[in-house]
CHARMM-style PDB file with segment names, atoms N, HN, CA, C and O in Angstrom:
ATOM      1  N   UNK     1      -7.320 132.240  42.961  1.00  0.00      PROA
ATOM      2  CA  UNK     1      -8.621 131.730  43.051  1.00  0.00      PROA
ATOM      3  C   UNK     1      -8.486 130.364  42.574  1.00  0.00      PROA
ATOM      4  O   UNK     1      -7.777 130.039  41.622  1.00  0.00      PROA
ATOM      5  N   UNK     2      -9.397 129.356  43.478  1.00  0.00      PROA
ATOM      6  HN  UNK     2      -9.972 129.620  44.252  1.00  0.00      PROA
ATOM      7  CA  UNK     2      -9.330 128.118  43.335  1.00  0.00      PROA
ATOM      8  C   UNK     2      -9.995 127.536  41.922  1.00  0.00      PROA
ATOM      9  O   UNK     2     -11.213 127.643  41.777  1.00  0.00      PROA
ATOM     10  N   UNK     3      -9.333 127.034  41.075  1.00  0.00      PROA
ATOM     11  HN  UNK     3      -8.344 126.947  41.193  1.00  0.00      PROA
ATOM     12  CA  UNK     3      -9.949 126.396  40.065  1.00  0.00      PROA
ATOM     13  C   UNK     3     -11.222 125.623  40.147  1.00  0.00      PROA
ATOM     14  O   UNK     3     -11.140 124.696  40.953  1.00  0.00      PROA
ATOM     15  N   UNK     4     -12.494 125.745  39.485  1.00  0.00      PROA
ATOM     16  HN  UNK     4     -12.561 126.498  38.831  1.00  0.00      PROA
ATOM     17  CA  UNK     4     -13.538 125.061  39.447  1.00  0.00      PROA
ATOM     18  C   UNK     4     -13.980 123.655  39.114  1.00  0.00      PROA
ATOM     19  O   UNK     4     -14.911 122.936  39.475  1.00  0.00      PROA
ATOM     20  N   UNK     5     -12.607 123.497  38.004  1.00  0.00      PROA
ATOM     21  HN  UNK     5     -11.850 124.081  37.711  1.00  0.00      PROA
ATOM     22  CA  UNK     5     -12.833 122.006  37.193  1.00  0.00      PROA
ATOM     23  C   UNK     5     -11.901 121.258  38.340  1.00  0.00      PROA
ATOM     24  O   UNK     5     -10.870 121.709  38.839  1.00  0.00      PROA
ATOM     25  N   UNK     6     -12.532 120.017  38.616  1.00  0.00      PROA
ATOM     26  HN  UNK     6     -13.369 119.651  38.210  1.00  0.00      PROA
ATOM     27  CA  UNK     6     -11.897 119.361  39.118  1.00  0.00      PROA
ATOM     28  C   UNK     6     -10.411 118.410  38.617  1.00  0.00      PROA
ATOM     29  O   UNK     6     -10.307 118.079  37.436  1.00  0.00      PROA
ATOM     30  N   UNK     7      -9.612 118.133  39.362  1.00  0.00      PROA
ATOM     31  HN  UNK     7      -9.696 118.402  40.322  1.00  0.00      PROA
ATOM     32  CA  UNK     7      -8.090 117.778  38.976  1.00  0.00      PROA
ATOM     33  C   UNK     7      -8.599 116.413  39.238  1.00  0.00      PROA
ATOM     34  O   UNK     7      -9.640 116.008  39.757  1.00  0.00      PROA
ATOM     35  N   UNK     8      -7.309 115.672  38.604  1.00  0.00      PROA
ATOM     36  HN  UNK     8      -6.464 116.001  38.183  1.00  0.00      PROA
ATOM     37  CA  UNK     8      -7.009 114.184  38.165  1.00  0.00      PROA
ATOM     38  C   UNK     8      -7.283 113.072  39.633  1.00  0.00      PROA
ATOM     39  O   UNK     8      -7.475 111.858  39.704  1.00  0.00      PROA
ATOM     40  N   UNK     9      -7.210 113.928  40.456  1.00  0.00      PROA
ATOM     41  HN  UNK     9      -7.054 114.914  40.398  1.00  0.00      PROA
ATOM     42  CA  UNK     9      -7.458 113.024  41.824  1.00  0.00      PROA
ATOM     43  C   UNK     9      -8.690 113.356  42.571  1.00  0.00      PROA
ATOM     44  O   UNK     9      -8.665 112.989  43.746  1.00  0.00      PROA
ATOM     45  N   UNK    10      -9.670 113.908  42.212  1.00  0.00      PROA
ATOM     46  HN  UNK    10      -9.691 114.207  41.258  1.00  0.00      PROA
ATOM     47  CA  UNK    10     -10.933 114.200  42.551  1.00  0.00      PROA
ATOM     48  C   UNK    10     -11.441 112.911  42.827  1.00  0.00      PROA
ATOM     49  O   UNK    10     -11.287 112.084  41.928  1.00  0.00      PROA
ATOM     50  N   UNK    11     -12.105 112.485  44.030  1.00  0.00      PROA
ATOM     51  HN  UNK    11     -12.230 113.156  44.760  1.00  0.00      PROA
ATOM     52  CA  UNK    11     -12.904 111.324  44.612  1.00  0.00      PROA
ATOM     53  C   UNK    11     -14.377 111.819  44.564  1.00  0.00      PROA
ATOM     54  O   UNK    11     -14.748 112.950  44.878  1.00  0.00      PROA
ATOM     55  N   UNK    12     -15.110 110.861  44.150  1.00  0.00      PROA
ATOM     56  HN  UNK    12     -14.808 109.943  43.895  1.00  0.00      PROA
ATOM     57  CA  UNK    12     -16.455 110.758  43.894  1.00  0.00      PROA
ATOM     58  C   UNK    12     -17.230 109.509  44.532  1.00  0.00      PROA
ATOM     59  O   UNK    12     -16.981 108.326  44.300  1.00  0.00      PROA
ATOM     60  N   UNK    13     -18.044 109.923  45.230  1.00  0.00      PROA
ATOM     61  HN  UNK    13     -18.246 110.884  45.418  1.00  0.00      PROA
ATOM     62  CA  UNK    13     -18.905 108.864  45.982  1.00  0.00      PROA
ATOM     63  C   UNK    13     -20.282 108.381  45.174  1.00  0.00      PROA
ATOM     64  O   UNK    13     -20.884 109.210  44.491  1.00  0.00      PROA
ATOM     65  N   UNK    14     -20.497 107.760  45.222  1.00  0.00      PROA
ATOM     66  HN  UNK    14     -20.009 107.087  45.777  1.00  0.00      PROA
ATOM     67  CA  UNK    14     -22.194 107.303  44.325  1.00  0.00      PROA
ATOM     68  C   UNK    14     -22.866 106.317  45.347  1.00  0.00      PROA
ATOM     69  O   UNK    14     -22.396 105.210  45.612  1.00  0.00      PROA
ATOM     70  N   UNK    15     -23.925 106.794  45.853  1.00  0.00      PROA
ATOM     71  HN  UNK    15     -24.307 107.693  45.638  1.00  0.00      PROA
ATOM     72  CA  UNK    15     -24.576 106.214  46.827  1.00  0.00      PROA
ATOM     73  C   UNK    15     -25.798 105.492  45.748  1.00  0.00      PROA
ATOM     74  O   UNK    15     -26.284 106.165  44.840  1.00  0.00      PROA
ATOM     75  N   UNK    16     -26.181 104.137  45.975  1.00  0.00      PROA
ATOM     76  HN  UNK    16     -25.786 103.589  46.713  1.00  0.00      PROA
ATOM     77  CA  UNK    16     -27.220 103.773  45.552  1.00  0.00      PROA
ATOM     78  C   UNK    16     -28.052 102.757  46.442  1.00  0.00      PROA
ATOM     79  O   UNK    16     -27.757 101.608  46.769  1.00  0.00      PROA
ATOM     80  N   UNK    17     -29.242 103.554  46.758  1.00  0.00      PROA
ATOM     81  HN  UNK    17     -29.481 104.488  46.493  1.00  0.00      PROA
ATOM     82  CA  UNK    17     -30.186 102.561  47.761  1.00  0.00      PROA
ATOM     83  C   UNK    17     -30.646 101.128  47.046  1.00  0.00      PROA
ATOM     84  O   UNK    17     -30.673 101.015  45.820  1.00  0.00      PROA
ATOM     85  N   UNK    18     -30.886 100.402  47.655  1.00  0.00      PROA
ATOM     86  HN  UNK    18     -30.864 100.493  48.651  1.00  0.00      PROA
ATOM     87  CA  UNK    18     -31.730  98.930  46.728  1.00  0.00      PROA
ATOM     88  C   UNK    18     -32.447  98.466  47.703  1.00  0.00      PROA
ATOM     89  O   UNK    18     -32.250  98.482  48.918  1.00  0.00      PROA
ATOM     90  N   UNK    19     -33.741  97.832  46.742  1.00  0.00      PROA
ATOM     91  HN  UNK    19     -33.900  97.819  45.755  1.00  0.00      PROA
ATOM     92  CA  UNK    19     -34.809  97.192  47.524  1.00  0.00      PROA
ATOM     93  C   UNK    19     -35.582  96.308  46.592  1.00  0.00      PROA
ATOM     94  O   UNK    19     -36.499  96.708  45.875  1.00  0.00      PROA
ATOM     95  N   UNK    20     -35.182  95.194  46.651  1.00  0.00      PROA
ATOM     96  HN  UNK    20     -34.437  94.869  47.233  1.00  0.00      PROA
ATOM     97  CA  UNK    20     -35.612  94.114  45.612  1.00  0.00      PROA
ATOM     98  C   UNK    20     -35.163  94.667  44.274  1.00  0.00      PROA
ATOM     99  O   UNK    20     -36.124  95.096  43.637  1.00  0.00      PROA
ATOM    100  N   UNK    21     -34.005  94.791  43.653  1.00  0.00      PROA
ATOM    101  HN  UNK    21     -33.224  94.443  44.171  1.00  0.00      PROA
ATOM    102  CA  UNK    21     -33.546  95.274  42.694  1.00  0.00      PROA
ATOM    103  C   UNK    21     -32.856  94.333  42.107  1.00  0.00      PROA
ATOM    104  O   UNK    21     -32.263  94.817  41.143  1.00  0.00      PROA
ATOM    105  N   UNK    22     -32.577  92.796  42.281  1.00  0.00      PROA
ATOM    106  HN  UNK    22     -33.058  92.402  43.064  1.00  0.00      PROA
ATOM    107  CA  UNK    22     -32.181  91.881  41.694  1.00  0.00      PROA
ATOM    108  C   UNK    22     -32.233  91.906  40.036  1.00  0.00      PROA
ATOM    109  O   UNK    22     -31.405  91.271  39.384  1.00  0.00      PROA
ATOM    110  N   UNK    23     -33.087  92.552  39.522  1.00  0.00      PROA
ATOM    111  HN  UNK    23     -33.760  93.069  40.052  1.00  0.00      PROA
ATOM    112  CA  UNK    23     -33.186  92.375  38.207  1.00  0.00      PROA
ATOM    113  C   UNK    23     -32.583  93.605  37.194  1.00  0.00      PROA
ATOM    114  O   UNK    23     -32.691  93.625  35.968  1.00  0.00      PROA
ATOM    115  N   UNK    24     -32.051  94.419  37.877  1.00  0.00      PROA
ATOM    116  HN  UNK    24     -31.963  94.402  38.873  1.00  0.00      PROA
ATOM    117  CA  UNK    24     -31.584  95.813  37.275  1.00  0.00      PROA
ATOM    118  C   UNK    24     -30.143  96.251  38.149  1.00  0.00      PROA
ATOM    119  O   UNK    24     -29.407  97.106  37.656  1.00  0.00      PROA
ATOM    120  N   UNK    25     -29.803  95.626  39.440  1.00  0.00      PROA
ATOM    121  HN  UNK    25     -30.401  94.932  39.841  1.00  0.00      PROA
ATOM    122  CA  UNK    25     -28.512  96.311  39.998  1.00  0.00      PROA
ATOM    123  C   UNK    25     -27.482  96.089  39.303  1.00  0.00      PROA
ATOM    124  O   UNK    25     -26.650  96.996  39.335  1.00  0.00      PROA
ATOM    125  N   UNK    26     -27.123  94.793  38.395  1.00  0.00      PROA
ATOM    126  HN  UNK    26     -27.798  94.056  38.369  1.00  0.00      PROA
ATOM    127  CA  UNK    26     -25.762  94.493  37.685  1.00  0.00      PROA
ATOM    128  C   UNK    26     -25.680  95.563  36.409  1.00  0.00      PROA
ATOM    129  O   UNK    26     -24.628  95.860  35.842  1.00  0.00      PROA
ATOM    130  N   UNK    27     -26.980  96.077  36.075  1.00  0.00      PROA
ATOM    131  HN  UNK    27     -27.834  95.836  36.535  1.00  0.00      PROA
ATOM    132  CA  UNK    27     -26.928  97.172  35.207  1.00  0.00      PROA
ATOM    133  C   UNK    27     -26.705  98.424  35.631  1.00  0.00      PROA
ATOM    134  O   UNK    27     -26.162  99.224  34.869  1.00  0.00      PROA
ATOM    135  N   UNK    28     -27.039  98.745  36.747  1.00  0.00      PROA
ATOM    136  HN  UNK    28     -27.480  98.095  37.366  1.00  0.00      PROA
ATOM    137  CA  UNK    28     -26.823 100.026  37.239  1.00  0.00      PROA
ATOM    138  C   UNK    28     -25.428  99.947  37.613  1.00  0.00      PROA
ATOM    139  O   UNK    28     -24.831 100.891  37.094  1.00  0.00      PROA
ATOM    140  N   UNK    29     -24.576  99.128  38.377  1.00  0.00      PROA
ATOM    141  HN  UNK    29     -25.061  98.362  38.798  1.00  0.00      PROA
ATOM    142  CA  UNK    29     -23.100  98.846  38.441  1.00  0.00      PROA
ATOM    143  C   UNK    29     -22.403  99.313  37.181  1.00  0.00      PROA
ATOM    144  O   UNK    29     -21.698 100.311  37.036  1.00  0.00      PROA
ATOM    145  N   UNK    30     -22.735  98.413  36.326  1.00  0.00      PROA
ATOM    146  HN  UNK    30     -23.308  97.602  36.444  1.00  0.00      PROA
ATOM    147  CA  UNK    30     -22.032  98.648  35.059  1.00  0.00      PROA
ATOM    148  C   UNK    30     -22.061  99.821  34.333  1.00  0.00      PROA
ATOM    149  O   UNK    30     -21.041 100.166  33.736  1.00  0.00      PROA
ATOM    150  N   UNK    31     -23.342 100.677  34.273  1.00  0.00      PROA
ATOM    151  HN  UNK    31     -24.171 100.397  34.758  1.00  0.00      PROA
ATOM    152  CA  UNK    31     -23.495 101.994  33.328  1.00  0.00      PROA
ATOM    153  C   UNK    31     -22.908 102.897  34.403  1.00  0.00      PROA
ATOM    154  O   UNK    31     -22.397 103.904  33.913  1.00  0.00      PROA
ATOM    155  N   UNK    32     -22.832 102.821  35.800  1.00  0.00      PROA
ATOM    156  HN  UNK    32     -23.247 102.003  36.199  1.00  0.00      PROA
ATOM    157  CA  UNK    32     -21.713 103.875  36.691  1.00  0.00      PROA
ATOM    158  C   UNK    32     -20.483 103.740  36.394  1.00  0.00      PROA
ATOM    159  O   UNK    32     -19.771 104.742  36.335  1.00  0.00      PROA
ATOM    160  N   UNK    33     -19.941 102.389  36.128  1.00  0.00      PROA
ATOM    161  HN  UNK    33     -20.520 101.575  36.176  1.00  0.00      PROA
ATOM    162  CA  UNK    33     -18.918 102.166  36.180  1.00  0.00      PROA
ATOM    163  C   UNK    33     -18.149 102.649  34.886  1.00  0.00      PROA
ATOM    164  O   UNK    33     -17.025 103.142  34.798  1.00  0.00      PROA
ATOM    165  N   UNK    34     -19.300 102.298  33.678  1.00  0.00      PROA
ATOM    166  HN  UNK    34     -20.213 101.898  33.749  1.00  0.00      PROA
ATOM    167  CA  UNK    34     -18.756 102.708  32.269  1.00  0.00      PROA
ATOM    168  C   UNK    34     -18.662 104.636  32.357  1.00  0.00      PROA
ATOM    169  O   UNK    34     -17.958 105.348  31.641  1.00  0.00      PROA
ATOM    170  N   UNK    35     -19.223 104.904  33.013  1.00  0.00      PROA
ATOM    171  HN  UNK    35     -19.795 104.326  33.595  1.00  0.00      PROA
ATOM    172  CA  UNK    35     -19.620 106.270  32.745  1.00  0.00      PROA
ATOM    173  C   UNK    35     -18.137 106.904  33.684  1.00  0.00      PROA
ATOM    174  O   UNK    35     -17.502 107.821  33.164  1.00  0.00      PROA
ATOM    175  N   UNK    36     -17.829 106.522  34.612  1.00  0.00      PROA
ATOM    176  HN  UNK    36     -18.345 105.777  35.034  1.00  0.00      PROA
ATOM    177  CA  UNK    36     -16.820 107.063  35.472  1.00  0.00      PROA
ATOM    178  C   UNK    36     -15.361 106.852  34.806  1.00  0.00      PROA
ATOM    179  O   UNK    36     -14.511 107.741  34.766  1.00  0.00      PROA
ATOM    180  N   UNK    37     -15.197 105.580  34.302  1.00  0.00      PROA
ATOM    181  HN  UNK    37     -15.888 104.857  34.335  1.00  0.00      PROA
ATOM    182  CA  UNK    37     -13.966 105.429  33.177  1.00  0.00      PROA
ATOM    183  C   UNK    37     -13.749 106.160  32.681  1.00  0.00      PROA
ATOM    184  O   UNK    37     -12.741 106.845  32.852  1.00  0.00      PROA
ATOM    185  N   UNK    38     -14.882 106.391  31.575  1.00  0.00      PROA
ATOM    186  HN  UNK    38     -15.701 105.835  31.436  1.00  0.00      PROA
ATOM    187  CA  UNK    38     -15.003 107.527  30.343  1.00  0.00      PROA
ATOM    188  C   UNK    38     -14.444 108.726  30.761  1.00  0.00      PROA
ATOM    189  O   UNK    38     -13.714 109.465  30.100  1.00  0.00      PROA
ATOM    190  N   UNK    39     -14.910 108.900  32.123  1.00  0.00      PROA
ATOM    191  HN  UNK    39     -15.503 108.300  32.659  1.00  0.00      PROA
ATOM    192  CA  UNK    39     -14.398 110.282  32.466  1.00  0.00      PROA
ATOM    193  C   UNK    39     -13.261 110.445  32.635  1.00  0.00      PROA
ATOM    194  O   UNK    39     -12.729 111.533  32.411  1.00  0.00      PROA
ATOM    195  N   UNK    40     -12.444 109.130  33.186  1.00  0.00      PROA
ATOM    196  HN  UNK    40     -12.876 108.246  33.368  1.00  0.00      PROA
ATOM    197  CA  UNK    40     -10.952 109.107  33.049  1.00  0.00      PROA
ATOM    198  C   UNK    40     -10.191 110.342  34.275  1.00  0.00      PROA
ATOM    199  O   UNK    40      -8.986 110.563  34.394  1.00  0.00      PROA
ATOM    200  N   UNK    41     -10.988 110.798  34.831  1.00  0.00      PROA
ATOM    201  HN  UNK    41     -11.966 110.618  34.734  1.00  0.00      PROA
ATOM    202  CA  UNK    41     -10.133 111.616  35.598  1.00  0.00      PROA
ATOM    203  C   UNK    41     -10.715 111.702  36.982  1.00  0.00      PROA
ATOM    204  O   UNK    41     -10.367 112.671  37.656  1.00  0.00      PROA
ATOM    205  N   UNK    42     -11.519 110.864  37.486  1.00  0.00      PROA
ATOM    206  HN  UNK    42     -11.802 110.077  36.939  1.00  0.00      PROA
ATOM    207  CA  UNK    42     -11.897 110.770  38.807  1.00  0.00      PROA
ATOM    208  C   UNK    42     -11.303 109.332  39.475  1.00  0.00      PROA
ATOM    209  O   UNK    42     -10.912 108.397  38.776  1.00  0.00      PROA
ATOM    210  N   UNK    43     -11.307 109.322  40.895  1.00  0.00      PROA
ATOM    211  HN  UNK    43     -11.625 110.080  41.464  1.00  0.00      PROA
ATOM    212  CA  UNK    43     -11.406 107.992  41.537  1.00  0.00      PROA
ATOM    213  C   UNK    43     -12.700 108.156  42.301  1.00  0.00      PROA
ATOM    214  O   UNK    43     -13.150 109.138  42.891  1.00  0.00      PROA
ATOM    215  N   UNK    44     -13.184 106.922  42.134  1.00  0.00      PROA
ATOM    216  HN  UNK    44     -12.817 106.124  41.655  1.00  0.00      PROA
ATOM    217  CA  UNK    44     -14.762 106.909  42.659  1.00  0.00      PROA
ATOM    218  C   UNK    44     -14.952 105.519  43.415  1.00  0.00      PROA
ATOM    219  O   UNK    44     -14.302 104.492  43.224  1.00  0.00      PROA
ATOM    220  N   UNK    45     -15.741 105.673  44.098  1.00  0.00      PROA
ATOM    221  HN  UNK    45     -16.269 106.508  44.254  1.00  0.00      PROA
ATOM    222  CA  UNK    45     -16.364 104.665  45.131  1.00  0.00      PROA
ATOM    223  C   UNK    45     -17.935 104.169  44.422  1.00  0.00      PROA
ATOM    224  O   UNK    45     -18.532 105.022  43.766  1.00  0.00      PROA
ATOM    225  N   UNK    46     -18.368 103.210  44.533  1.00  0.00      PROA
ATOM    226  HN  UNK    46     -17.884 102.516  45.067  1.00  0.00      PROA
ATOM    227  CA  UNK    46     -20.114 103.044  44.187  1.00  0.00      PROA
ATOM    228  C   UNK    46     -20.535 102.163  45.618  1.00  0.00      PROA
ATOM    229  O   UNK    46     -20.162 101.023  45.897  1.00  0.00      PROA
ATOM    230  N   UNK    47     -21.157 102.788  46.181  1.00  0.00      PROA
ATOM    231  HN  UNK    47     -21.460 103.714  45.955  1.00  0.00      PROA
ATOM    232  CA  UNK    47     -21.970 102.322  47.591  1.00  0.00      PROA
ATOM    233  C   UNK    47     -23.200 101.867  47.334  1.00  0.00      PROA
ATOM    234  O   UNK    47     -23.970 102.761  46.984  1.00  0.00      PROA
ATOM    235  N   UNK    48     -23.752 100.569  47.395  1.00  0.00      PROA
ATOM    236  HN  UNK    48     -23.126  99.843  47.679  1.00  0.00      PROA
ATOM    237  CA  UNK    48     -24.968 100.142  47.230  1.00  0.00      PROA
ATOM    238  C   UNK    48     -25.519  99.865  48.590  1.00  0.00      PROA
ATOM    239  O   UNK    48     -24.799  99.194  49.328  1.00  0.00      PROA
ATOM    240  N   UNK    49     -26.584 100.236  49.010  1.00  0.00      PROA
ATOM    241  HN  UNK    49     -27.169 100.782  48.410  1.00  0.00      PROA
ATOM    242  CA  UNK    49     -27.037 100.089  50.333  1.00  0.00      PROA
ATOM    243  C   UNK    49     -28.208  99.190  50.172  1.00  0.00      PROA
ATOM    244  O   UNK    49     -29.155  99.677  49.555  1.00  0.00      PROA
ATOM    245  N   UNK    50     -28.336  97.915  50.626  1.00  0.00      PROA
ATOM    246  HN  UNK    50     -27.567  97.519  51.128  1.00  0.00      PROA
ATOM    247  CA  UNK    50     -29.567  97.015  50.182  1.00  0.00      PROA
ATOM    248  C   UNK    50     -30.420  97.246  51.842  1.00  0.00      PROA
ATOM    249  O   UNK    50     -30.058  97.044  53.001  1.00  0.00      PROA
ATOM    250  N   UNK    51     -31.625  97.738  51.244  1.00  0.00      PROA
ATOM    251  HN  UNK    51     -31.919  97.902  50.303  1.00  0.00      PROA
ATOM    252  CA  UNK    51     -32.597  97.873  52.580  1.00  0.00      PROA
ATOM    253  C   UNK    51     -33.545  96.772  52.757  1.00  0.00      PROA
ATOM    254  O   UNK    51     -34.711  96.707  52.368  1.00  0.00      PROA
ATOM    255  N   UNK    52     -32.970  96.065  53.298  1.00  0.00      PROA
ATOM    256  HN  UNK    52     -32.023  96.118  53.614  1.00  0.00      PROA
ATOM    257  CA  UNK    52     -33.701  94.692  53.199  1.00  0.00      PROA
ATOM    258  C   UNK    52     -34.669  93.855  52.202  1.00  0.00      PROA
ATOM    259  O   UNK    52     -35.813  93.434  52.372  1.00  0.00      PROA
ATOM    260  N   UNK    53     -33.966  93.789  51.327  1.00  0.00      PROA
ATOM    261  HN  UNK    53     -33.037  94.132  51.189  1.00  0.00      PROA
ATOM    262  CA  UNK    53     -34.379  93.275  50.202  1.00  0.00      PROA
ATOM    263  C   UNK    53     -35.001  91.994  50.109  1.00  0.00      PROA
ATOM    264  O   UNK    53     -34.340  91.236  50.819  1.00  0.00      PROA
ATOM    265  N   UNK    54     -36.153  91.254  49.469  1.00  0.00      PROA
ATOM    266  HN  UNK    54     -36.690  91.870  48.893  1.00  0.00      PROA
ATOM    267  CA  UNK    54     -36.609  89.947  50.188  1.00  0.00      PROA
ATOM    268  C   UNK    54     -36.357  88.978  48.624  1.00  0.00      PROA
ATOM    269  O   UNK    54     -36.839  87.872  48.380  1.00  0.00      PROA
ATOM    270  N   UNK    55     -35.654  89.629  47.929  1.00  0.00      PROA
ATOM    271  HN  UNK    55     -35.262  90.527  48.127  1.00  0.00      PROA
ATOM    272  CA  UNK    55     -35.206  88.792  46.545  1.00  0.00      PROA
ATOM    273  C   UNK    55     -33.542  88.544  46.868  1.00  0.00      PROA
ATOM    274  O   UNK    55     -33.017  88.373  47.968  1.00  0.00      PROA
ATOM    275  N   UNK    56     -32.919  88.586  45.557  1.00  0.00      PROA
ATOM    276  HN  UNK    56     -33.345  88.726  44.663  1.00  0.00      PROA
ATOM    277  CA  UNK    56     -31.535  88.055  46.168  1.00  0.00      PROA
ATOM    278  C   UNK    56     -30.826  89.275  45.343  1.00  0.00      PROA
ATOM    279  O   UNK    56     -30.129  89.164  44.335  1.00  0.00      PROA
ATOM    280  N   UNK    57     -31.175  90.424  46.014  1.00  0.00      PROA
ATOM    281  HN  UNK    57     -31.742  90.514  46.833  1.00  0.00      PROA
ATOM    282  CA  UNK    57     -30.365  91.743  45.617  1.00  0.00      PROA
ATOM    283  C   UNK    57     -28.731  91.454  46.214  1.00  0.00      PROA
ATOM    284  O   UNK    57     -27.706  91.363  45.539  1.00  0.00      PROA
ATOM    285  N   UNK    58     -28.874  91.355  47.613  1.00  0.00      PROA
ATOM    286  HN  UNK    58     -29.707  91.429  48.162  1.00  0.00      PROA
ATOM    287  CA  UNK    58     -27.670  91.023  48.417  1.00  0.00      PROA
ATOM    288  C   UNK    58     -26.762  90.003  47.680  1.00  0.00      PROA
ATOM    289  O   UNK    58     -25.567  90.299  47.652  1.00  0.00      PROA
ATOM    290  N   UNK    59     -27.121  88.914  47.114  1.00  0.00      PROA
ATOM    291  HN  UNK    59     -28.091  88.673  47.137  1.00  0.00      PROA
ATOM    292  CA  UNK    59     -26.532  87.980  46.709  1.00  0.00      PROA
ATOM    293  C   UNK    59     -25.881  88.301  45.216  1.00  0.00      PROA
ATOM    294  O   UNK    59     -24.855  87.757  44.808  1.00  0.00      PROA
ATOM    295  N   UNK    60     -26.535  89.127  44.585  1.00  0.00      PROA
ATOM    296  HN  UNK    60     -27.368  89.569  44.916  1.00  0.00      PROA
ATOM    297  CA  UNK    60     -26.020  89.940  43.159  1.00  0.00      PROA
ATOM    298  C   UNK    60     -24.894  90.924  43.633  1.00  0.00      PROA
ATOM    299  O   UNK    60     -23.911  91.133  42.922  1.00  0.00      PROA
ATOM    300  N   UNK    61     -25.058  91.496  44.801  1.00  0.00      PROA
ATOM    301  HN  UNK    61     -25.857  91.326  45.378  1.00  0.00      PROA
ATOM    302  CA  UNK    61     -24.295  92.857  45.002  1.00  0.00      PROA
ATOM    303  C   UNK    61     -23.162  92.106  45.861  1.00  0.00      PROA
ATOM    304  O   UNK    61     -22.172  92.806  46.073  1.00  0.00      PROA
ATOM    305  N   UNK    62     -23.130  90.885  46.360  1.00  0.00      PROA
ATOM    306  HN  UNK    62     -23.934  90.316  46.187  1.00  0.00      PROA
ATOM    307  CA  UNK    62     -21.915  90.145  46.887  1.00  0.00      PROA
ATOM    308  C   UNK    62     -21.181  89.673  45.888  1.00  0.00      PROA
ATOM    309  O   UNK    62     -19.981  89.617  46.156  1.00  0.00      PROA
ATOM    310  N   UNK    63     -21.614  89.163  44.387  1.00  0.00      PROA
ATOM    311  HN  UNK    63     -22.589  89.208  44.169  1.00  0.00      PROA
ATOM    312  CA  UNK    63     -21.005  88.764  43.556  1.00  0.00      PROA
ATOM    313  C   UNK    63     -20.283  89.462  42.760  1.00  0.00      PROA
ATOM    314  O   UNK    63     -19.188  89.154  42.288  1.00  0.00      PROA
ATOM    315  N   UNK    64     -21.077  90.712  42.552  1.00  0.00      PROA
ATOM    316  HN  UNK    64     -21.965  90.963  42.935  1.00  0.00      PROA
ATOM    317  CA  UNK    64     -20.146  92.375  42.153  1.00  0.00      PROA
ATOM    318  C   UNK    64     -19.170  92.539  43.010  1.00  0.00      PROA
ATOM    319  O   UNK    64     -18.058  92.727  42.517  1.00  0.00      PROA
ATOM    320  N   UNK    65     -19.259  92.524  44.096  1.00  0.00      PROA
ATOM    321  HN  UNK    65     -20.162  92.371  44.497  1.00  0.00      PROA
ATOM    322  CA  UNK    65     -18.310  92.927  44.932  1.00  0.00      PROA
ATOM    323  C   UNK    65     -16.819  92.096  44.758  1.00  0.00      PROA
ATOM    324  O   UNK    65     -15.715  92.616  44.595  1.00  0.00      PROA
ATOM    325  N   UNK    66     -17.151  90.613  44.848  1.00  0.00      PROA
ATOM    326  HN  UNK    66     -18.048  90.190  44.981  1.00  0.00      PROA
ATOM    327  CA  UNK    66     -16.370  89.926  44.838  1.00  0.00      PROA
ATOM    328  C   UNK    66     -15.399  89.711  43.619  1.00  0.00      PROA
ATOM    329  O   UNK    66     -14.382  89.018  43.655  1.00  0.00      PROA
ATOM    330  N   UNK    67     -15.831  90.356  42.624  1.00  0.00      PROA
ATOM    331  HN  UNK    67     -16.656  90.919  42.595  1.00  0.00      PROA
ATOM    332  CA  UNK    67     -15.300  90.490  41.399  1.00  0.00      PROA
ATOM    333  C   UNK    67     -14.334  91.955  41.333  1.00  0.00      PROA
ATOM    334  O   UNK    67     -13.764  92.223  40.275  1.00  0.00      PROA
ATOM    335  N   UNK    68     -14.220  92.712  42.326  1.00  0.00      PROA
ATOM    336  HN  UNK    68     -14.683  92.494  43.186  1.00  0.00      PROA
ATOM    337  CA  UNK    68     -13.765  93.699  42.373  1.00  0.00      PROA
ATOM    338  C   UNK    68     -12.208  93.646  43.092  1.00  0.00      PROA
ATOM    339  O   UNK    68     -12.025  93.046  44.152  1.00  0.00      PROA
ATOM    340  N   UNK    69     -11.145  94.342  42.383  1.00  0.00      PROA
ATOM    341  HN  UNK    69     -11.294  94.829  41.522  1.00  0.00      PROA
ATOM    342  CA  UNK    69     -10.101  94.062  42.971  1.00  0.00      PROA
ATOM    343  C   UNK    69      -9.764  95.390  44.003  1.00  0.00      PROA
ATOM    344  O   UNK    69     -10.045  96.545  43.682  1.00  0.00      PROA
ATOM    345  N   UNK    70      -9.107  95.017  45.311  1.00  0.00      PROA
ATOM    346  HN  UNK    70      -8.879  94.079  45.572  1.00  0.00      PROA
ATOM    347  CA  UNK    70      -9.009  96.367  46.024  1.00  0.00      PROA
ATOM    348  C   UNK    70      -7.778  96.538  46.271  1.00  0.00      PROA
ATOM    349  OT1 UNK    70      -7.400  97.557  46.848  1.00  0.00      PROA
TER     350      UNK     70
END
């Protein structure tokens, strides 16, 4: 019988849609990152989808992405 508890190499994808979210997209990123790191048993990716924002959401997301090492 397969275990229901995830193993240390389980992958999680978090998808966050964004529309004019320049004021909080950094906080969302930091909170999700903090939670996933505290769990310390998953590999994860955080996918942001900018839905044609009219503010600087895309610029903020680009800045966040530029800080991440692949």
